[in-house]
C-alpha positions, 0 to 999 in steps of 0.5 A: 533207433536212429540215435543208437545207430548213429552212436554205433557209427561213431564207435566204429569211427573210433575203431577205424581211427585206432586201426589207422594207428595200428596200420601205421605201426604194423603195416600188415594186411590184417590191420588194413582189413580192420581199418577198412571194415570199421570205416565201412561199418561207420559209413553204413551206420551213418547213412542209415541214421541220416534217413531219420536224423538231419544231415547236419546233426548226424555229421556233427554227432558222428564226428564228435564221437569220433574225435573224442573217442580218438583222443581218449584212445590216444590218451589211454593206450598211447600215452598222449598228453593228459594236460588239463586244457586238452581234457577241457576241450575234449569235454567241450566237444562231448558236451556239444555232441550231447547238446545236439542230441538234446535239442534234436 
């Protein structure tokens, strides 16, 4: 259950990052509310997961999901570079995140 909550925290982190970009472009109150909401949900889920999963593992997985997700959202929705080196290193972050789950 804690791992599911941790994955949810990472997904909320991704959405928070997405709303940072939306807020930077629109600068409206609904974007700011979305940003605050998703980051708040992310931190709440992270703190719940940390009751069971060690802090070092929780934080690494949480940031890994957020980093990979943010990069993929940028590639998919904002036309950011799809260069093979970038994809390779995103894959390494993803593999490391999965590896932490497997050894925990």
